[in-house]
mmCIF file as gemmi writes it, N, C-alpha and C atoms, coordinates in Angstrom:
data_model
loop_
_atom_site.group_PDB
_atom_site.id
_atom_site.type_symbol
_atom_site.label_atom_id
_atom_site.label_alt_id
_atom_site.label_comp_id
_atom_site.label_asym_id
_atom_site.label_entity_id
_atom_site.label_seq_id
_atom_site.pdbx_PDB_ins_code
_atom_site.Cartn_x
_atom_site.Cartn_y
_atom_site.Cartn_z
_atom_site.occupancy
_atom_site.B_iso_or_equiv
_atom_site.pdbx_formal_charge
_atom_site.auth_seq_id
_atom_site.auth_asym_id
_atom_site.pdbx_PDB_model_num
ATOM 1 N N . UNK Axp A 1 ? 78.028 2.886 43.061 1 0 ? 1 A 1
ATOM 2 C CA . UNK Axp A 1 ? 77.187 1.737 43.068 1 0 ? 1 A 1
ATOM 3 C C . UNK Axp A 1 ? 78.001 0.557 43.559 1 0 ? 1 A 1
ATOM 4 N N . UNK Axp A 2 ? 77.464 -0.228 44.504 1 0 ? 2 A 1
ATOM 5 C CA . UNK Axp A 2 ? 78.204 -1.377 45.015 1 0 ? 2 A 1
ATOM 6 C C . UNK Axp A 2 ? 78.49 -2.373 43.886 1 0 ? 2 A 1
ATOM 7 N N . UNK Axp A 3 ? 79.642 -3.037 43.932 1 0 ? 3 A 1
ATOM 8 C CA . UNK Axp A 3 ? 80.043 -3.975 42.876 1 0 ? 3 A 1
ATOM 9 C C . UNK Axp A 3 ? 78.996 -5.086 42.639 1 0 ? 3 A 1
ATOM 10 N N . UNK Axp A 4 ? 78.376 -5.599 43.676 1 0 ? 4 A 1
ATOM 11 C CA . UNK Axp A 4 ? 77.384 -6.671 43.497 1 0 ? 4 A 1
ATOM 12 C C . UNK Axp A 4 ? 76.184 -6.196 42.672 1 0 ? 4 A 1
ATOM 13 N N . UNK Axp A 5 ? 75.75 -4.995 42.942 1 0 ? 5 A 1
ATOM 14 C CA . UNK Axp A 5 ? 74.615 -4.435 42.189 1 0 ? 5 A 1
ATOM 15 C C . UNK Axp A 5 ? 75.015 -4.205 40.724 1 0 ? 5 A 1
ATOM 16 N N . UNK Axp A 6 ? 76.186 -3.628 40.533 1 0 ? 6 A 1
ATOM 17 C CA . UNK Axp A 6 ? 76.67 -3.382 39.16 1 0 ? 6 A 1
ATOM 18 C C . UNK Axp A 6 ? 76.765 -4.696 38.397 1 0 ? 6 A 1
ATOM 19 N N . UNK Axp A 7 ? 77.271 -5.736 39.031 1 0 ? 7 A 1
ATOM 20 C CA . UNK Axp A 7 ? 77.381 -7.056 38.372 1 0 ? 7 A 1
ATOM 21 C C . UNK Axp A 7 ? 76.004 -7.57 37.999 1 0 ? 7 A 1
ATOM 22 N N . UNK Axp A 8 ? 75.044 -7.412 38.897 1 0 ? 8 A 1
ATOM 23 C CA . UNK Axp A 8 ? 73.682 -7.87 38.587 1 0 ? 8 A 1
ATOM 24 C C . UNK Axp A 8 ? 73.113 -7.114 37.386 1 0 ? 8 A 1
ATOM 25 N N . UNK Axp A 9 ? 73.36 -5.815 37.315 1 0 ? 9 A 1
ATOM 26 C CA . UNK Axp A 9 ? 72.88 -5.044 36.186 1 0 ? 9 A 1
ATOM 27 C C . UNK Axp A 9 ? 73.527 -5.496 34.885 1 0 ? 9 A 1
ATOM 28 N N . UNK Axp A 10 ? 74.818 -5.766 34.924 1 0 ? 10 A 1
ATOM 29 C CA . UNK Axp A 10 ? 75.524 -6.201 33.711 1 0 ? 10 A 1
ATOM 30 C C . UNK Axp A 10 ? 75.133 -7.596 33.262 1 0 ? 10 A 1
ATOM 31 N N . UNK Axp A 11 ? 74.623 -8.411 34.156 1 0 ? 11 A 1
ATOM 32 C CA . UNK Axp A 11 ? 74.275 -9.787 33.79 1 0 ? 11 A 1
ATOM 33 C C . UNK Axp A 11 ? 72.809 -9.94 33.382 1 0 ? 11 A 1
ATOM 34 N N . UNK Axp A 12 ? 72.052 -8.837 33.324 1 0 ? 12 A 1
ATOM 35 C CA . UNK Axp A 12 ? 70.653 -8.929 32.892 1 0 ? 12 A 1
ATOM 36 C C . UNK Axp A 12 ? 70.541 -9.343 31.427 1 0 ? 12 A 1
ATOM 37 N N . UNK Axp A 13 ? 69.529 -10.091 31.101 1 0 ? 13 A 1
ATOM 38 C CA . UNK Axp A 13 ? 69.296 -10.485 29.715 1 0 ? 13 A 1
ATOM 39 C C . UNK Axp A 13 ? 68.086 -9.797 29.136 1 0 ? 13 A 1
ATOM 40 N N . UNK Axp A 14 ? 67.345 -9.081 29.938 1 0 ? 14 A 1
ATOM 41 C CA . UNK Axp A 14 ? 66.131 -8.389 29.501 1 0 ? 14 A 1
ATOM 42 C C . UNK Axp A 14 ? 66.506 -7.14 28.705 1 0 ? 14 A 1
ATOM 43 N N . UNK Axp A 15 ? 65.857 -6.93 27.564 1 0 ? 15 A 1
ATOM 44 C CA . UNK Axp A 15 ? 66.008 -5.657 26.885 1 0 ? 15 A 1
ATOM 45 C C . UNK Axp A 15 ? 64.627 -5.203 26.398 1 0 ? 15 A 1
ATOM 46 N N . UNK Axp A 16 ? 64.586 -3.955 26.034 1 0 ? 16 A 1
ATOM 47 C CA . UNK Axp A 16 ? 63.309 -3.357 25.654 1 0 ? 16 A 1
ATOM 48 C C . UNK Axp A 16 ? 63.343 -2.815 24.215 1 0 ? 16 A 1
ATOM 49 N N . UNK Axp A 17 ? 64.202 -3.389 23.406 1 0 ? 17 A 1
ATOM 50 C CA . UNK Axp A 17 ? 64.368 -2.916 22.04 1 0 ? 17 A 1
ATOM 51 C C . UNK Axp A 17 ? 63.077 -2.965 21.235 1 0 ? 17 A 1
ATOM 52 N N . UNK Axp A 18 ? 62.304 -4.017 21.38 1 0 ? 18 A 1
ATOM 53 C CA . UNK Axp A 18 ? 61.057 -4.126 20.622 1 0 ? 18 A 1
ATOM 54 C C . UNK Axp A 18 ? 60.036 -3.077 21.074 1 0 ? 18 A 1
ATOM 55 N N . UNK Axp A 19 ? 60.036 -2.775 22.367 1 0 ? 19 A 1
ATOM 56 C CA . UNK Axp A 19 ? 59.122 -1.73 22.863 1 0 ? 19 A 1
ATOM 57 C C . UNK Axp A 19 ? 59.519 -0.376 22.288 1 0 ? 19 A 1
ATOM 58 N N . UNK Axp A 20 ? 60.826 -0.067 22.321 1 0 ? 20 A 1
ATOM 59 C CA . UNK Axp A 20 ? 61.293 1.21 21.785 1 0 ? 20 A 1
ATOM 60 C C . UNK Axp A 20 ? 61.014 1.322 20.292 1 0 ? 20 A 1
ATOM 61 N N . UNK Axp A 21 ? 61.222 0.246 19.561 1 0 ? 21 A 1
ATOM 62 C CA . UNK Axp A 21 ? 61.007 0.265 18.111 1 0 ? 21 A 1
ATOM 63 C C . UNK Axp A 21 ? 59.532 0.455 17.763 1 0 ? 21 A 1
ATOM 64 N N . UNK Axp A 22 ? 58.646 0.127 18.692 1 0 ? 22 A 1
ATOM 65 C CA . UNK Axp A 22 ? 57.204 0.241 18.423 1 0 ? 22 A 1
ATOM 66 C C . UNK Axp A 22 ? 56.635 1.592 18.867 1 0 ? 22 A 1
ATOM 67 N N . UNK Axp A 23 ? 57.44 2.434 19.505 1 0 ? 23 A 1
ATOM 68 C CA . UNK Axp A 23 ? 56.947 3.73 19.954 1 0 ? 23 A 1
ATOM 69 C C . UNK Axp A 23 ? 56.558 4.605 18.749 1 0 ? 23 A 1
ATOM 70 N N . UNK Axp A 24 ? 55.465 5.288 18.926 1 0 ? 24 A 1
ATOM 71 C CA . UNK Axp A 24 ? 54.986 6.205 17.894 1 0 ? 24 A 1
ATOM 72 C C . UNK Axp A 24 ? 54.683 7.541 18.538 1 0 ? 24 A 1
ATOM 73 N N . UNK Axp A 25 ? 55.678 8.074 19.226 1 0 ? 25 A 1
ATOM 74 C CA . UNK Axp A 25 ? 55.496 9.339 19.938 1 0 ? 25 A 1
ATOM 75 C C . UNK Axp A 25 ? 56.849 10.027 20.015 1 0 ? 25 A 1
ATOM 76 N N . UNK Axp A 26 ? 56.833 11.354 20.126 1 0 ? 26 A 1
ATOM 77 C CA . UNK Axp A 26 ? 58.089 12.067 20.315 1 0 ? 26 A 1
ATOM 78 C C . UNK Axp A 26 ? 58.726 11.671 21.65 1 0 ? 26 A 1
ATOM 79 N N . UNK Axp A 27 ? 60.042 11.558 21.629 1 0 ? 27 A 1
ATOM 80 C CA . UNK Axp A 27 ? 60.775 11.14 22.825 1 0 ? 27 A 1
ATOM 81 C C . UNK Axp A 27 ? 62.007 12.018 22.987 1 0 ? 27 A 1
ATOM 82 N N . UNK Axp A 28 ? 62.211 12.526 24.187 1 0 ? 28 A 1
ATOM 83 C CA . UNK Axp A 28 ? 63.414 13.258 24.531 1 0 ? 28 A 1
ATOM 84 C C . UNK Axp A 28 ? 64.295 12.341 25.36 1 0 ? 28 A 1
ATOM 85 N N . UNK Axp A 29 ? 65.553 12.181 24.944 1 0 ? 29 A 1
ATOM 86 C CA . UNK Axp A 29 ? 66.473 11.326 25.663 1 0 ? 29 A 1
ATOM 87 C C . UNK Axp A 29 ? 67.631 12.194 26.156 1 0 ? 29 A 1
ATOM 88 N N . UNK Axp A 30 ? 67.52 12.717 27.38 1 0 ? 30 A 1
ATOM 89 C CA . UNK Axp A 30 ? 68.623 13.489 27.958 1 0 ? 30 A 1
ATOM 90 C C . UNK Axp A 30 ? 69.624 12.54 28.601 1 0 ? 30 A 1
ATOM 91 N N . UNK Axp A 31 ? 70.919 12.851 28.489 1 0 ? 31 A 1
ATOM 92 C CA . UNK Axp A 31 ? 71.918 11.934 29.034 1 0 ? 31 A 1
ATOM 93 C C . UNK Axp A 31 ? 73.18 12.69 29.469 1 0 ? 31 A 1
ATOM 94 N N . UNK Axp A 32 ? 73.628 12.415 30.681 1 0 ? 32 A 1
ATOM 95 C CA . UNK Axp A 32 ? 74.874 12.996 31.173 1 0 ? 32 A 1
ATOM 96 C C . UNK Axp A 32 ? 76.066 12.242 30.625 1 0 ? 32 A 1
ATOM 97 N N . UNK Axp A 33 ? 77.002 12.977 30.041 1 0 ? 33 A 1
ATOM 98 C CA . UNK Axp A 33 ? 78.164 12.331 29.412 1 0 ? 33 A 1
ATOM 99 C C . UNK Axp A 33 ? 79.164 11.786 30.442 1 0 ? 33 A 1
ATOM 100 N N . UNK Axp A 34 ? 79.016 12.142 31.706 1 0 ? 34 A 1
ATOM 101 C CA . UNK Axp A 34 ? 79.878 11.591 32.773 1 0 ? 34 A 1
ATOM 102 C C . UNK Axp A 34 ? 79.134 10.51 33.561 1 0 ? 34 A 1
ATOM 103 N N . UNK Axp A 35 ? 78.05 9.99 33.008 1 0 ? 35 A 1
ATOM 104 C CA . UNK Axp A 35 ? 77.265 8.931 33.67 1 0 ? 35 A 1
ATOM 105 C C . UNK Axp A 35 ? 78.081 7.639 33.696 1 0 ? 35 A 1
ATOM 106 N N . UNK Axp A 36 ? 78.408 7.173 34.885 1 0 ? 36 A 1
ATOM 107 C CA . UNK Axp A 36 ? 79.164 5.913 35.039 1 0 ? 36 A 1
ATOM 108 C C . UNK Axp A 36 ? 78.251 4.725 35.195 1 0 ? 36 A 1
ATOM 109 N N . UNK Axp A 37 ? 76.957 4.959 35.275 1 0 ? 37 A 1
ATOM 110 C CA . UNK Axp A 37 ? 76.011 3.872 35.459 1 0 ? 37 A 1
ATOM 111 C C . UNK Axp A 37 ? 75.428 3.416 34.128 1 0 ? 37 A 1
ATOM 112 N N . UNK Axp A 38 ? 74.97 4.373 33.321 1 0 ? 38 A 1
ATOM 113 C CA . UNK Axp A 38 ? 74.445 4.089 31.992 1 0 ? 38 A 1
ATOM 114 C C . UNK Axp A 38 ? 75.278 4.883 30.999 1 0 ? 38 A 1
ATOM 115 N N . UNK Axp A 39 ? 75.981 4.204 30.122 1 0 ? 39 A 1
ATOM 116 C CA . UNK Axp A 39 ? 76.865 4.866 29.163 1 0 ? 39 A 1
ATOM 117 C C . UNK Axp A 39 ? 76.057 5.607 28.099 1 0 ? 39 A 1
ATOM 118 N N . UNK Axp A 40 ? 76.658 6.639 27.543 1 0 ? 40 A 1
ATOM 119 C CA . UNK Axp A 40 ? 75.974 7.429 26.518 1 0 ? 40 A 1
ATOM 120 C C . UNK Axp A 40 ? 75.67 6.621 25.273 1 0 ? 40 A 1
ATOM 121 N N . UNK Axp A 41 ? 76.402 5.532 25.049 1 0 ? 41 A 1
ATOM 122 C CA . UNK Axp A 41 ? 76.08 4.68 23.905 1 0 ? 41 A 1
ATOM 123 C C . UNK Axp A 41 ? 74.681 4.081 24.04 1 0 ? 41 A 1
ATOM 124 N N . UNK Axp A 42 ? 74.167 3.937 25.248 1 0 ? 42 A 1
ATOM 125 C CA . UNK Axp A 42 ? 72.807 3.443 25.428 1 0 ? 42 A 1
ATOM 126 C C . UNK Axp A 42 ? 71.786 4.476 24.974 1 0 ? 42 A 1
ATOM 127 N N . UNK Axp A 43 ? 72.064 5.746 25.209 1 0 ? 43 A 1
ATOM 128 C CA . UNK Axp A 43 ? 71.18 6.806 24.703 1 0 ? 43 A 1
ATOM 129 C C . UNK Axp A 43 ? 71.171 6.765 23.173 1 0 ? 43 A 1
ATOM 130 N N . UNK Axp A 44 ? 72.343 6.594 22.575 1 0 ? 44 A 1
ATOM 131 C CA . UNK Axp A 44 ? 72.429 6.489 21.107 1 0 ? 44 A 1
ATOM 132 C C . UNK Axp A 44 ? 71.649 5.271 20.599 1 0 ? 44 A 1
ATOM 133 N N . UNK Axp A 45 ? 71.84 4.166 21.301 1 0 ? 45 A 1
ATOM 134 C CA . UNK Axp A 45 ? 71.149 2.928 20.931 1 0 ? 45 A 1
ATOM 135 C C . UNK Axp A 45 ? 69.619 3.102 20.984 1 0 ? 45 A 1
ATOM 136 N N . UNK Axp A 46 ? 69.151 3.649 22.112 1 0 ? 46 A 1
ATOM 137 C CA . UNK Axp A 46 ? 67.72 3.843 22.273 1 0 ? 46 A 1
ATOM 138 C C . UNK Axp A 46 ? 67.176 4.78 21.203 1 0 ? 46 A 1
ATOM 139 N N . UNK Axp A 47 ? 67.885 5.861 20.935 1 0 ? 47 A 1
ATOM 140 C CA . UNK Axp A 47 ? 67.429 6.814 19.908 1 0 ? 47 A 1
ATOM 141 C C . UNK Axp A 47 ? 67.399 6.172 18.543 1 0 ? 47 A 1
ATOM 142 N N . UNK Axp A 48 ? 68.316 5.293 18.25 1 0 ? 48 A 1
ATOM 143 C CA . UNK Axp A 48 ? 68.344 4.638 16.941 1 0 ? 48 A 1
ATOM 144 C C . UNK Axp A 48 ? 67.171 3.684 16.753 1 0 ? 48 A 1
ATOM 145 N N . UNK Axp A 49 ? 66.594 3.214 17.836 1 0 ? 49 A 1
ATOM 146 C CA . UNK Axp A 49 ? 65.492 2.264 17.753 1 0 ? 49 A 1
ATOM 147 C C . UNK Axp A 49 ? 64.129 2.952 17.604 1 0 ? 49 A 1
ATOM 148 N N . UNK Axp A 50 ? 64.025 4.172 18.073 1 0 ? 50 A 1
ATOM 149 C CA . UNK Axp A 50 ? 62.73 4.878 18.044 1 0 ? 50 A 1
ATOM 150 C C . UNK Axp A 50 ? 62.593 5.538 16.678 1 0 ? 50 A 1
ATOM 151 N N . UNK Axp A 51 ? 61.646 5.087 15.886 1 0 ? 51 A 1
ATOM 152 C CA . UNK Axp A 51 ? 61.558 5.538 14.502 1 0 ? 51 A 1
ATOM 153 C C . UNK Axp A 51 ? 61.212 7.016 14.327 1 0 ? 51 A 1
ATOM 154 N N . UNK Axp A 52 ? 62.222 7.817 14.046 1 0 ? 52 A 1
ATOM 155 C CA . UNK Axp A 52 ? 62.043 9.219 13.703 1 0 ? 52 A 1
ATOM 156 C C . UNK Axp A 52 ? 61.493 10.136 14.757 1 0 ? 52 A 1
ATOM 157 N N . UNK Axp A 53 ? 61.413 9.661 15.989 1 0 ? 53 A 1
ATOM 158 C CA . UNK Axp A 53 ? 60.763 10.489 17.02 1 0 ? 53 A 1
ATOM 159 C C . UNK Axp A 53 ? 61.681 10.84 18.18 1 0 ? 53 A 1
ATOM 160 N N . UNK Axp A 54 ? 62.889 10.356 18.181 1 0 ? 54 A 1
ATOM 161 C CA . UNK Axp A 54 ? 63.761 10.553 19.345 1 0 ? 54 A 1
ATOM 162 C C . UNK Axp A 54 ? 64.668 11.765 19.142 1 0 ? 54 A 1
ATOM 163 N N . UNK Axp A 55 ? 64.805 12.536 20.199 1 0 ? 55 A 1
ATOM 164 C CA . UNK Axp A 55 ? 65.755 13.636 20.224 1 0 ? 55 A 1
ATOM 165 C C . UNK Axp A 55 ? 66.675 13.417 21.427 1 0 ? 55 A 1
ATOM 166 N N . UNK Axp A 56 ? 67.964 13.353 21.184 1 0 ? 56 A 1
ATOM 167 C CA . UNK Axp A 56 ? 68.922 13.183 22.274 1 0 ? 56 A 1
ATOM 168 C C . UNK Axp A 56 ? 69.485 14.535 22.665 1 0 ? 56 A 1
ATOM 169 N N . UNK Axp A 57 ? 69.82 14.633 23.924 1 0 ? 57 A 1
ATOM 170 C CA . UNK Axp A 57 ? 70.433 15.845 24.463 1 0 ? 57 A 1
ATOM 171 C C . UNK Axp A 57 ? 71.51 15.424 25.443 1 0 ? 57 A 1
ATOM 172 N N . UNK Axp A 58 ? 72.744 15.768 25.137 1 0 ? 58 A 1
ATOM 173 C CA . UNK Axp A 58 ? 73.873 15.332 25.967 1 0 ? 58 A 1
ATOM 174 C C . UNK Axp A 58 ? 74.343 16.469 26.86 1 0 ? 58 A 1
ATOM 175 N N . UNK Axp A 59 ? 74.635 16.123 28.088 1 0 ? 59 A 1
ATOM 176 C CA . UNK Axp A 59 ? 75.064 17.061 29.119 1 0 ? 59 A 1
ATOM 177 C C . UNK Axp A 59 ? 76.526 16.803 29.488 1 0 ? 59 A 1
ATOM 178 N N . UNK Axp A 60 ? 77.45 17.656 29.03 1 0 ? 60 A 1
ATOM 179 C CA . UNK Axp A 60 ? 78.836 17.473 29.418 1 0 ? 60 A 1
ATOM 180 C C . UNK Axp A 60 ? 79.019 17.776 30.908 1 0 ? 60 A 1
ATOM 181 N N . UNK Axp A 61 ? 79.971 17.101 31.51 1 0 ? 61 A 1
ATOM 182 C CA . UNK Axp A 61 ? 80.315 17.299 32.931 1 0 ? 61 A 1
ATOM 183 C C . UNK Axp A 61 ? 79.122 17.025 33.859 1 0 ? 61 A 1
ATOM 184 N N . UNK Axp A 62 ? 78.204 16.154 33.412 1 0 ? 62 A 1
ATOM 185 C CA . UNK Axp A 62 ? 77.04 15.776 34.228 1 0 ? 62 A 1
ATOM 186 C C . UNK Axp A 62 ? 76.99 14.258 34.24 1 0 ? 62 A 1
ATOM 187 N N . UNK Axp A 63 ? 76.635 13.706 35.429 1 0 ? 63 A 1
ATOM 188 C CA . UNK Axp A 63 ? 76.59 12.266 35.585 1 0 ? 63 A 1
ATOM 189 C C . UNK Axp A 63 ? 75.186 11.695 35.381 1 0 ? 63 A 1
ATOM 190 N N . UNK Axp A 64 ? 74.801 10.776 36.263 1 0 ? 64 A 1
ATOM 191 C CA . UNK Axp A 64 ? 73.566 10.011 36.129 1 0 ? 64 A 1
ATOM 192 C C . UNK Axp A 64 ? 72.325 10.805 36.517 1 0 ? 64 A 1
ATOM 193 N N . UNK Axp A 65 ? 72.45 11.775 37.383 1 0 ? 65 A 1
ATOM 194 C CA . UNK Axp A 65 ? 71.279 12.509 37.884 1 0 ? 65 A 1
ATOM 195 C C . UNK Axp A 65 ? 71.2 13.893 37.252 1 0 ? 65 A 1
ATOM 196 N N . UNK Axp A 66 ? 70.927 13.955 35.968 1 0 ? 66 A 1
ATOM 197 C CA . UNK Axp A 66 ? 70.958 15.225 35.251 1 0 ? 66 A 1
ATOM 198 C C . UNK Axp A 66 ? 69.947 16.24 35.821 1 0 ? 66 A 1
ATOM 199 N N . UNK Axp A 67 ? 68.817 15.749 36.264 1 0 ? 67 A 1
ATOM 200 C CA . UNK Axp A 67 ? 67.771 16.611 36.834 1 0 ? 67 A 1
ATOM 201 C C . UNK Axp A 67 ? 68.265 17.3 38.111 1 0 ? 67 A 1
ATOM 202 N N . UNK Axp A 68 ? 69.249 16.721 38.758 1 0 ? 68 A 1
ATOM 203 C CA . UNK Axp A 68 ? 69.784 17.263 39.993 1 0 ? 68 A 1
ATOM 204 C C . UNK Axp A 68 ? 71.086 18.056 39.728 1 0 ? 68 A 1
ATOM 205 N N . UNK Axp A 69 ? 71.886 17.522 38.836 1 0 ? 69 A 1
ATOM 206 C CA . UNK Axp A 69 ? 73.203 18.124 38.57 1 0 ? 69 A 1
ATOM 207 C C . UNK Axp A 69 ? 73.104 19.35 37.668 1 0 ? 69 A 1
ATOM 208 N N . UNK Axp A 70 ? 72.108 19.363 36.798 1 0 ? 70 A 1
ATOM 209 C CA . UNK Axp A 70 ? 71.915 20.506 35.871 1 0 ? 70 A 1
ATOM 210 C C . UNK Axp A 70 ? 70.43 20.86 35.791 1 0 ? 70 A 1
ATOM 211 N N . UNK Axp A 71 ? 69.814 21.207 36.944 1 0 ? 71 A 1
ATOM 212 C CA . UNK Axp A 71 ? 68.367 21.373 36.987 1 0 ? 71 A 1
ATOM 213 C C . UNK Axp A 71 ? 67.837 22.489 36.098 1 0 ? 71 A 1
ATOM 214 N N . UNK Axp A 72 ? 68.548 23.596 35.971 1 0 ? 72 A 1
ATOM 215 C CA . UNK Axp A 72 ? 68.031 24.689 35.139 1 0 ? 72 A 1
ATOM 216 C C . UNK Axp A 72 ? 67.953 24.267 33.671 1 0 ? 72 A 1
ATOM 217 N N . UNK Axp A 73 ? 69.017 23.684 33.169 1 0 ? 73 A 1
ATOM 218 C CA . UNK Axp A 73 ? 69.01 23.247 31.769 1 0 ? 73 A 1
ATOM 219 C C . UNK Axp A 73 ? 67.976 22.121 31.567 1 0 ? 73 A 1
ATOM 220 N N . UNK Axp A 74 ? 67.972 21.148 32.461 1 0 ? 74 A 1
ATOM 221 C CA . UNK Axp A 74 ? 67.051 20.036 32.335 1 0 ? 74 A 1
ATOM 222 C C . UNK Axp A 74 ? 65.587 20.516 32.333 1 0 ? 74 A 1
ATOM 223 N N . UNK Axp A 75 ? 65.243 21.345 33.303 1 0 ? 75 A 1
ATOM 224 C CA . UNK Axp A 75 ? 63.847 21.841 33.385 1 0 ? 75 A 1
ATOM 225 C C . UNK Axp A 75 ? 63.492 22.667 32.153 1 0 ? 75 A 1
ATOM 226 N N . UNK Axp A 76 ? 64.406 23.496 31.695 1 0 ? 76 A 1
ATOM 227 C CA . UNK Axp A 76 ? 64.154 24.304 30.505 1 0 ? 76 A 1
ATOM 228 C C . UNK Axp A 76 ? 63.953 23.445 29.264 1 0 ? 76 A 1
ATOM 229 N N . UNK Axp A 77 ? 64.818 22.446 29.123 1 0 ? 77 A 1
ATOM 230 C CA . UNK Axp A 77 ? 64.713 21.559 27.961 1 0 ? 77 A 1
ATOM 231 C C . UNK Axp A 77 ? 63.431 20.719 28.006 1 0 ? 77 A 1
ATOM 232 N N . UNK Axp A 78 ? 63.114 20.202 29.184 1 0 ? 78 A 1
ATOM 233 C CA . UNK Axp A 78 ? 61.893 19.406 29.314 1 0 ? 78 A 1
ATOM 234 C C . UNK Axp A 78 ? 60.676 20.266 29.055 1 0 ? 78 A 1
ATOM 235 N N . UNK Axp A 79 ? 60.668 21.476 29.568 1 0 ? 79 A 1
ATOM 236 C CA . UNK Axp A 79 ? 59.558 22.385 29.338 1 0 ? 79 A 1
ATOM 237 C C . UNK Axp A 79 ? 59.425 22.696 27.845 1 0 ? 79 A 1
ATOM 238 N N . UNK Axp A 80 ? 60.507 23.004 27.186 1 0 ? 80 A 1
ATOM 239 C CA . UNK Axp A 80 ? 60.501 23.282 25.759 1 0 ? 80 A 1
ATOM 240 C C . UNK Axp A 80 ? 60.027 22.103 24.94 1 0 ? 80 A 1
ATOM 241 N N . UNK Axp A 81 ? 60.456 20.92 25.322 1 0 ? 81 A 1
ATOM 242 C CA . UNK Axp A 81 ? 60.035 19.694 24.624 1 0 ? 81 A 1
ATOM 243 C C . UNK Axp A 81 ? 58.533 19.49 24.788 1 0 ? 81 A 1
ATOM 244 N N . UNK Axp A 82 ? 58.04 19.62 26.013 1 0 ? 82 A 1
ATOM 245 C CA . UNK Axp A 82 ? 56.601 19.449 26.269 1 0 ? 82 A 1
ATOM 246 C C . UNK Axp A 82 ? 55.784 20.493 25.529 1 0 ? 82 A 1
ATOM 247 N N . UNK Axp A 83 ? 56.274 21.739 25.503 1 0 ? 83 A 1
ATOM 248 C CA . UNK Axp A 83 ? 55.569 22.802 24.786 1 0 ? 83 A 1
ATOM 249 C C . UNK Axp A 83 ? 55.495 22.532 23.292 1 0 ? 83 A 1
ATOM 250 N N . UNK Axp A 84 ? 56.514 21.836 22.747 1 0 ? 84 A 1
ATOM 251 C CA . UNK Axp A 84 ? 56.561 21.591 21.306 1 0 ? 84 A 1
ATOM 252 C C . UNK Axp A 84 ? 55.59 20.509 20.854 1 0 ? 84 A 1
ATOM 253 N N . UNK Axp A 85 ? 55.019 19.787 21.805 1 0 ? 85 A 1
ATOM 254 C CA . UNK Axp A 85 ? 54.161 18.664 21.425 1 0 ? 85 A 1
ATOM 255 C C . UNK Axp A 85 ? 52.746 19.111 21.083 1 0 ? 85 A 1
């Protein structure tokens, strides 16, 4: 990611914590542990805000594009999550 874009992302003041805290639906939060764009602490943060409905799934050795980098696991997990609803 170009430095100027990264700086713009880091200087944002908008957050969606109140939206996440108001969710009343099951949520799957998949996250690549090698993601250099969005840190895994953000997945933890988002999961902590969603009351009792969030499930996190961490992908070691996977970056920002988990659907591309680990498509078999991602598709299987997403399918299983959807089937469980």
